[in-house]
TORPA-4810 file (N, C-alpha, C, O; in nm, 3 decimals):
<nodes>
NODE_1_1.170_-0.643_-1.609_1.072_-0.722_-1.537_1.053_-0.668_-1.395_0.943_-0.673_-1.340_M
NODE_2_1.161_-0.618_-1.337_1.150_-0.562_-1.202_1.053_-0.446_-1.202_0.965_-0.437_-1.116_R
NODE_3_1.068_-0.357_-1.299_0.979_-0.241_-1.308_0.836_-0.282_-1.338_0.742_-0.223_-1.284_N
NODE_4_0.818_-0.381_-1.422_0.683_-0.430_-1.453_0.610_-0.475_-1.329_0.489_-0.455_-1.316_E
NODE_5_0.683_-0.537_-1.236_0.622_-0.584_-1.111_0.617_-0.476_-1.005_0.565_-0.500_-0.895_K
NODE_6_0.669_-0.358_-1.035_0.667_-0.248_-0.938_0.761_-0.271_-0.821_0.735_-0.224_-0.711_G
NODE_7_0.870_-0.342_-0.845_0.965_-0.371_-0.739_1.079_-0.269_-0.740_1.125_-0.227_-0.846_L
NODE_8_1.122_-0.232_-0.622_1.243_-0.151_-0.609_1.363_-0.244_-0.617_1.349_-0.365_-0.599_R
NODE_9_1.478_-0.190_-0.644_1.599_-0.273_-0.646_1.619_-0.343_-0.512_1.662_-0.458_-0.508_Q
NODE_10_1.588_-0.274_-0.404_1.602_-0.331_-0.271_1.510_-0.453_-0.253_1.548_-0.554_-0.193_E
NODE_11_1.387_-0.442_-0.307_1.291_-0.552_-0.296_1.343_-0.675_-0.369_1.343_-0.785_-0.315_D
NODE_12_1.387_-0.654_-0.493_1.437_-0.766_-0.572_1.562_-0.825_-0.508_1.577_-0.947_-0.504_L
NODE_13_1.649_-0.741_-0.460_1.771_-0.788_-0.395_1.739_-0.884_-0.281_1.800_-0.990_-0.268_A
NODE_14_1.643_-0.845_-0.200_1.603_-0.931_-0.087_1.546_-1.063_-0.137_1.573_-1.168_-0.079_E
NODE_15_1.467_-1.058_-0.243_1.403_-1.178_-0.296_1.503_-1.277_-0.356_1.480_-1.398_-0.353_M
NODE_16_1.614_-1.227_-0.410_1.711_-1.316_-0.473_1.840_-1.329_-0.391_1.939_-1.384_-0.439_I
NODE_17_1.838_-1.279_-0.269_1.949_-1.294_-0.174_2.080_-1.231_-0.221_2.186_-1.293_-0.213_N
NODE_18_2.071_-1.107_-0.268_2.190_-1.030_-0.304_2.172_-0.889_-0.251_2.067_-0.856_-0.196_V
NODE_19_2.273_-0.807_-0.267_2.263_-0.667_-0.223_2.194_-0.583_-0.330_2.184_-0.622_-0.446_S
NODE_20_2.147_-0.467_-0.288_2.087_-0.371_-0.382_2.191_-0.329_-0.485_2.159_-0.309_-0.602_Q
NODE_21_2.316_-0.315_-0.441_2.423_-0.275_-0.532_2.444_-0.380_-0.641_2.472_-0.345_-0.756_Q
NODE_22_2.429_-0.507_-0.607_2.443_-0.614_-0.706_2.333_-0.604_-0.810_2.360_-0.619_-0.930_T
NODE_23_2.210_-0.580_-0.767_2.099_-0.564_-0.861_2.128_-0.446_-0.953_2.108_-0.456_-1.074_V
NODE_24_2.172_-0.335_-0.899_2.203_-0.217_-0.978_2.311_-0.247_-1.082_2.297_-0.211_-1.199_S
NODE_25_2.416_-0.314_-1.040_2.527_-0.346_-1.131_2.485_-0.445_-1.237_2.530_-0.437_-1.351_R
NODE_26_2.397_-0.540_-1.201_2.344_-0.633_-1.301_2.263_-0.560_-1.407_2.278_-0.585_-1.526_L
NODE_27_2.177_-0.471_-1.361_2.092_-0.397_-1.453_2.172_-0.307_-1.546_2.133_-0.285_-1.661_E
NODE_28_2.284_-0.256_-1.499_2.369_-0.171_-1.581_2.465_-0.252_-1.670_2.534_-0.196_-1.755_K
NODE_29_2.468_-0.384_-1.648_2.557_-0.469_-1.726_2.701_-0.462_-1.680_2.793_-0.497_-1.754_G
NODE_30_2.721_-0.416_-1.557_2.858_-0.401_-1.505_2.915_-0.533_-1.455_3.037_-0.549_-1.449_E
NODE_31_2.829_-0.626_-1.418_2.874_-0.758_-1.372_2.794_-0.866_-1.444_2.684_-0.843_-1.493_I
NODE_32_2.853_-0.984_-1.448_2.788_-1.097_-1.515_2.685_-1.161_-1.423_2.698_-1.158_-1.301_A
NODE_33_2.585_-1.218_-1.484_2.479_-1.288_-1.412_2.530_-1.427_-1.374_2.568_-1.506_-1.461_L
NODE_34_2.531_-1.457_-1.245_2.576_-1.589_-1.200_2.462_-1.689_-1.209_2.345_-1.651_-1.217_T
NODE_35_2.496_-1.815_-1.206_2.396_-1.921_-1.219_2.295_-1.917_-1.105_2.175_-1.934_-1.129_A
NODE_36_2.340_-1.894_-0.982_2.247_-1.894_-0.870_2.151_-1.775_-0.877_2.034_-1.787_-0.842_D
NODE_37_2.200_-1.660_-0.922_2.112_-1.544_-0.938_2.013_-1.570_-1.050_1.895_-1.536_-1.038_I
NODE_38_2.059_-1.629_-1.159_1.971_-1.662_-1.271_1.857_-1.753_-1.226_1.742_-1.729_-1.260_L
NODE_39_1.890_-1.856_-1.150_1.787_-1.947_-1.101_1.687_-1.874_-1.013_1.566_-1.894_-1.025_V
NODE_40_1.737_-1.789_-0.924_1.648_-1.713_-0.836_1.558_-1.619_-0.916_1.440_-1.603_-0.882_N
NODE_41_1.611_-1.557_-1.019_1.530_-1.467_-1.102_1.419_-1.543_-1.175_1.308_-1.493_-1.187_L
NODE_42_1.449_-1.664_-1.222_1.345_-1.743_-1.289_1.231_-1.773_-1.194_1.114_-1.774_-1.234_T
NODE_43_1.264_-1.796_-1.068_1.161_-1.826_-0.968_1.080_-1.702_-0.931_0.958_-1.710_-0.917_K
NODE_44_1.146_-1.590_-0.917_1.078_-1.466_-0.879_0.983_-1.419_-0.989_0.870_-1.379_-0.962_V
NODE_45_1.031_-1.424_-1.113_0.952_-1.369_-1.224_0.874_-1.474_-1.302_0.800_-1.441_-1.395_F
NODE_46_0.889_-1.601_-1.263_0.817_-1.710_-1.332_0.843_-1.708_-1.482_0.750_-1.719_-1.563_H
NODE_47_0.969_-1.694_-1.517_1.008_-1.695_-1.657_1.121_-1.796_-1.675_1.185_-1.837_-1.578_V
NODE_48_1.145_-1.833_-1.799_1.252_-1.928_-1.826_1.388_-1.858_-1.822_1.398_-1.737_-1.842_S
NODE_49_1.491_-1.937_-1.795_1.627_-1.884_-1.799_1.658_-1.835_-1.939_1.726_-1.734_-1.956_A
NODE_50_1.609_-1.905_-2.040_1.631_-1.863_-2.179_1.574_-1.723_-2.203_1.633_-1.643_-2.277_D
NODE_51_1.460_-1.693_-2.142_1.402_-1.560_-2.160_1.491_-1.454_-2.096_1.517_-1.350_-2.156_Y
NODE_52_1.539_-1.480_-1.976_1.626_-1.384_-1.907_1.755_-1.363_-1.986_1.806_-1.251_-1.994_I
NODE_53_1.807_-1.470_-2.044_1.931_-1.462_-2.121_1.909_-1.414_-2.264_2.003_-1.408_-2.344_L
NODE_54_1.783_-1.381_-2.296_1.745_-1.332_-2.429_1.771_-1.434_-2.539_1.806_-1.399_-2.652_K
NODE_55_1.752_-1.563_-2.504_1.764_-1.671_-2.601_1.628_-1.715_-2.652_1.618_-1.794_-2.746_L
NODE_56_1.521_-1.663_-2.588_1.385_-1.700_-2.625_1.293_-1.582_-2.599_1.318_-1.500_-2.511_S
NODE_57_1.185_-1.575_-2.679_1.083_-1.473_-2.657_0.973_-1.523_-2.565_0.886_-1.446_-2.525_D
NODE_58_0.975_-1.652_-2.533_0.872_-1.711_-2.447_0.904_-1.682_-2.302_1.008_-1.724_-2.251_S
NODE_59_0.814_-1.610_-2.235_0.839_-1.571_-2.096_0.809_-1.681_-1.995_0.884_-1.700_-1.899_R
NODE_60_0.700_-1.752_-2.017_0.651_-1.844_-1.915_0.723_-1.979_-1.918_0.747_-2.036_-2.025_L
NODE_61_0.758_-2.027_-1.800_0.817_-2.159_-1.793_0.708_-2.264_-1.810_0.590_-2.237_-1.784_T
NODE_62_0.745_-2.380_-1.854_0.651_-2.490_-1.872_0.584_-2.526_-1.739_0.464_-2.550_-1.735_Y
NODE_63_0.662_-2.528_-1.632_0.608_-2.561_-1.500_0.503_-2.459_-1.457_0.401_-2.496_-1.400_E
NODE_64_0.529_-2.331_-1.485_0.433_-2.228_-1.447_0.305_-2.245_-1.528_0.196_-2.228_-1.473_W
NODE_65_0.316_-2.278_-1.655_0.199_-2.298_-1.739_0.115_-2.414_-1.686_-0.008_-2.405_-1.683_Q
NODE_66_0.180_-2.522_-1.645_0.108_-2.638_-1.590_0.040_-2.598_-1.460_-0.077_-2.630_-1.439_I
NODE_67_0.113_-2.530_-1.372_0.057_-2.486_-1.243_-0.063_-2.395_-1.265_-0.165_-2.409_-1.197_D
NODE_68_-0.052_-2.302_-1.359_-0.162_-2.212_-1.391_-0.283_-2.290_-1.439_-0.396_-2.261_-1.399_F
NODE_69_-0.260_-2.388_-1.524_-0.368_-2.470_-1.577_-0.440_-2.545_-1.465_-0.563_-2.549_-1.463_S
NODE_70_-0.365_-2.602_-1.374_-0.425_-2.674_-1.261_-0.505_-2.578_-1.172_-0.615_-2.612_-1.127_H
NODE_71_-0.451_-2.460_-1.147_-0.522_-2.362_-1.066_-0.651_-2.318_-1.133_-0.753_-2.298_-1.067_N
NODE_72_-0.647_-2.301_-1.264_-0.767_-2.261_-1.337_-0.875_-2.369_-1.326_-0.993_-2.337_-1.310_M
NODE_73_-0.836_-2.492_-1.334_-0.933_-2.601_-1.320_-0.994_-2.601_-1.180_-1.115_-2.619_-1.164_E
NODE_74_-0.910_-2.581_-1.077_-0.958_-2.582_-0.939_-1.052_-2.464_-0.913_-1.145_-2.476_-0.833_K
NODE_75_-1.028_-2.354_-0.979_-1.105_-2.233_-0.951_-1.203_-2.199_-1.062_-1.240_-2.083_-1.079_N
NODE_76_-1.245_-2.299_-1.137_-1.333_-2.274_-1.252_-1.463_-2.206_-1.212_-1.510_-2.117_-1.283_E
NODE_77_-1.523_-2.246_-1.101_-1.649_-2.185_-1.058_-1.630_-2.037_-1.026_-1.714_-1.954_-1.061_N
NODE_78_-1.521_-2.004_-0.959_-1.492_-1.865_-0.927_-1.471_-1.785_-1.057_-1.521_-1.674_-1.070_L
NODE_79_-1.399_-1.842_-1.148_-1.372_-1.778_-1.277_-1.501_-1.751_-1.354_-1.519_-1.643_-1.410_Y
NODE_80_-1.589_-1.848_-1.356_-1.716_-1.831_-1.427_-1.804_-1.726_-1.361_-1.866_-1.644_-1.430_R
NODE_81_-1.810_-1.727_-1.228_-1.891_-1.627_-1.156_-1.837_-1.487_-1.183_-1.913_-1.394_-1.205_A
NODE_82_-1.706_-1.473_-1.181_-1.643_-1.344_-1.209_-1.679_-1.299_-1.351_-1.707_-1.181_-1.373_Y
NODE_83_-1.678_-1.390_-1.444_-1.709_-1.358_-1.583_-1.851_-1.310_-1.604_-1.880_-1.238_-1.700_G
NODE_84_-1.941_-1.349_-1.516_-2.081_-1.306_-1.528_-2.103_-1.167_-1.470_-2.210_-1.108_-1.489_R
NODE_85_-2.004_-1.113_-1.400_-2.018_-0.979_-1.342_-1.996_-0.873_-1.449_-1.921_-0.893_-1.544_L
NODE_86_-2.063_-0.759_-1.431_-2.035_-0.647_-1.522_-1.901_-0.585_-1.484_-1.845_-0.617_-1.379_N
NODE_87_-1.851_-0.497_-1.569_-1.718_-0.440_-1.549_-1.704_-0.368_-1.415_-1.601_-0.378_-1.349_R
NODE_88_-1.807_-0.296_-1.375_-1.804_-0.223_-1.248_-1.786_-0.319_-1.131_-1.705_-0.296_-1.042_T
NODE_89_-1.863_-0.427_-1.132_-1.853_-0.525_-1.023_-1.721_-0.601_-1.028_-1.668_-0.638_-0.924_N
NODE_90_-1.668_-0.624_-1.147_-1.537_-0.689_-1.157_-1.429_-0.599_-1.094_-1.340_-0.649_-1.024_Q
NODE_91_-1.438_-0.469_-1.117_-1.342_-0.377_-1.056_-1.357_-0.376_-0.904_-1.257_-0.368_-0.832_E
NODE_92_-1.480_-0.384_-0.854_-1.503_-0.391_-0.709_-1.440_-0.516_-0.650_-1.382_-0.512_-0.541_L
NODE_93_-1.452_-0.628_-0.721_-1.392_-0.754_-0.675_-1.241_-0.736_-0.662_-1.183_-0.778_-0.562_V
NODE_94_-1.176_-0.674_-0.762_-1.032_-0.651_-0.756_-0.994_-0.562_-0.640_-0.895_-0.586_-0.572_F
NODE_95_-1.074_-0.457_-0.616_-1.045_-0.367_-0.504_-1.057_-0.441_-0.372_-0.973_-0.426_-0.284_Q
NODE_96_-1.161_-0.520_-0.359_-1.180_-0.596_-0.237_-1.066_-0.696_-0.216_-1.016_-0.711_-0.104_L
NODE_97_-1.026_-0.762_-0.322_-0.915_-0.857_-0.310_-0.788_-0.785_-0.264_-0.715_-0.838_-0.180_M
NODE_98_-0.762_-0.668_-0.318_-0.646_-0.591_-0.277_-0.651_-0.555_-0.129_-0.550_-0.563_-0.060_G
NODE_99_-0.769_-0.514_-0.082_-0.785_-0.480_0.059_-0.765_-0.603_0.147_-0.704_-0.593_0.254_Q
NODE_100_-0.816_-0.717_0.104_-0.800_-0.840_0.182_-0.654_-0.882_0.189_-0.607_-0.928_0.293_L
NODE_101_-0.582_-0.868_0.080_-0.440_-0.902_0.080_-0.365_-0.811_0.176_-0.281_-0.858_0.253_V
NODE_102_-0.394_-0.682_0.173_-0.327_-0.588_0.264_-0.359_-0.621_0.409_-0.270_-0.618_0.494_E
NODE_103_-0.484_-0.651_0.438_-0.524_-0.685_0.574_-0.453_-0.811_0.620_-0.411_-0.821_0.735_R
NODE_104_-0.440_-0.906_0.530_-0.375_-1.032_0.562_-0.227_-1.011_0.593_-0.172_-1.079_0.680_Q
NODE_105_-0.161_-0.918_0.523_-0.021_-0.887_0.547_0.000_-0.831_0.687_0.103_-0.854_0.749_K
NODE_106_-0.101_-0.757_0.737_-0.091_-0.693_0.868_-0.096_-0.793_0.982_-0.049_-0.765_1.092_E
NODE_107_-0.151_-0.908_0.955_-0.167_-1.008_1.062_-0.048_-1.095_1.077_-0.047_-1.184_1.162_R
</nodes>
């Protein structure tokens, strides 16, 4: 999941309040996953603890699904307008959004 999100071990370590070495050792299976790290990982990746522990194939937590549903309802007009754009314009919207996010980080 870390690689899917394009995160370095250092990035994930900071997000879950552990060292980079701890992330490395967890990924190699050298140390056990503690409860507090497990909880932090569920929050970072928006997945269930069961998914992380390989007890379920369902990635999304129920809370995330509800939150997503509410956000979709709130942004329905934006979603519909985006859907009416051709593929080229949809790609432009994504590029613009990326630039706006980067600009916002700078401030």
